[in-house]
C-alpha positions as CSV (number, residue, x, y, z in Angstrom):
1,X,-4.7,-1.0,-18.8
2,X,-2.8,-0.3,-22.0
3,X,-5.1,1.3,-24.6
4,X,-3.6,-0.9,-27.3
5,X,-4.7,-4.1,-25.7
6,X,-8.2,-4.9,-27.1
7,X,-10.7,-7.3,-25.5
8,X,-10.4,-10.6,-27.2
9,X,-13.2,-12.7,-25.6
10,X,-16.6,-13.5,-27.1
11,X,-16.0,-12.4,-30.7
12,X,-17.2,-14.2,-33.8
13,X,-14.9,-15.4,-35.3
14,X,-12.7,-16.0,-32.2
15,X,-9.5,-14.1,-31.7
16,X,-6.7,-15.2,-33.9
17,X,-3.2,-16.3,-32.7
18,X,-1.8,-13.0,-34.1
19,X,-4.3,-11.0,-32.1
20,X,-3.4,-12.9,-28.9
21,X,0.3,-12.5,-29.6
22,X,-0.1,-8.7,-30.2
23,X,-1.9,-8.3,-26.9
24,X,0.8,-10.3,-25.1
25,X,3.5,-8.2,-26.7
26,X,1.7,-5.0,-25.6
27,X,1.4,-6.3,-22.1
28,X,5.1,-7.3,-21.8
29,X,6.1,-3.9,-23.2
30,X,4.0,-2.1,-20.6
31,X,5.3,-4.2,-17.7
32,X,8.9,-4.0,-18.9
33,X,8.6,-0.3,-19.6
34,X,10.2,-0.6,-23.0
35,X,9.1,-1.2,-26.6
36,X,12.4,-2.8,-27.6
37,X,14.4,-4.8,-25.1
38,X,18.2,-4.6,-24.9
39,X,20.2,-7.5,-26.3
40,X,20.8,-8.7,-22.8
41,X,17.0,-9.0,-22.2
42,X,15.8,-9.8,-25.6
43,X,15.5,-13.6,-25.1
44,X,13.6,-13.3,-21.8
45,X,11.4,-10.6,-23.2
46,X,10.2,-12.7,-26.2
47,X,10.0,-15.8,-24.1
48,X,7.6,-13.9,-21.8
49,X,5.5,-12.8,-24.8
50,X,5.3,-16.4,-25.9
51,X,4.3,-17.7,-22.5
52,X,1.7,-15.0,-21.9
53,X,0.2,-15.6,-25.4
54,X,0.0,-19.3,-24.7
55,X,-1.7,-18.7,-21.3
56,X,-4.1,-16.2,-22.9
57,X,-5.2,-18.7,-25.5
58,X,-6.0,-21.2,-22.8
59,X,-7.9,-18.5,-20.9
60,X,-10.0,-17.5,-23.9
61,X,-10.7,-21.2,-24.6
62,X,-11.9,-21.8,-21.0
63,X,-14.0,-18.7,-20.5
64,X,-17.8,-19.2,-20.5
65,X,-20.4,-16.6,-21.4
66,X,-24.1,-16.5,-22.1
67,X,-23.9,-13.2,-24.0
68,X,-24.2,-13.4,-27.8
69,X,-20.9,-13.1,-29.7
70,X,-19.8,-9.5,-30.6
71,X,-19.2,-8.4,-34.1
72,X,-15.7,-7.0,-34.8
73,X,-16.9,-4.4,-37.3
74,X,-19.6,-3.1,-35.0
75,X,-17.2,-2.9,-32.0
76,X,-14.6,-1.1,-34.2
77,X,-17.2,1.4,-35.3
78,X,-18.1,2.1,-31.7
79,X,-14.5,2.6,-30.8
80,X,-14.0,5.0,-33.7
81,X,-17.1,7.0,-32.5
82,X,-15.7,7.1,-29.0
83,X,-12.4,8.3,-30.2
84,X,-13.9,10.9,-32.4
85,X,-16.0,12.3,-29.5
86,X,-13.0,12.2,-27.2
87,X,-10.6,14.0,-29.6
88,X,-13.0,16.3,-31.4
């Protein structure tokens, strides 16, 4: 999985449309093997981002969990601590 794609499920407040779109963009970039599509592929590239973001929003709306919602700040602090240990 691409390291830039963050888990979006079970957060309070829920993931924003911008977060979902950013994850979709990272996914399409990874699958396409490019960060910037050529002019010939640009329309399909961004159409794929839009479709994947739309489907992801539906998925997040439909997922059910019994776990308590996660706190974004706490999860970010955990990620920073893991990164510091990894790259120290």
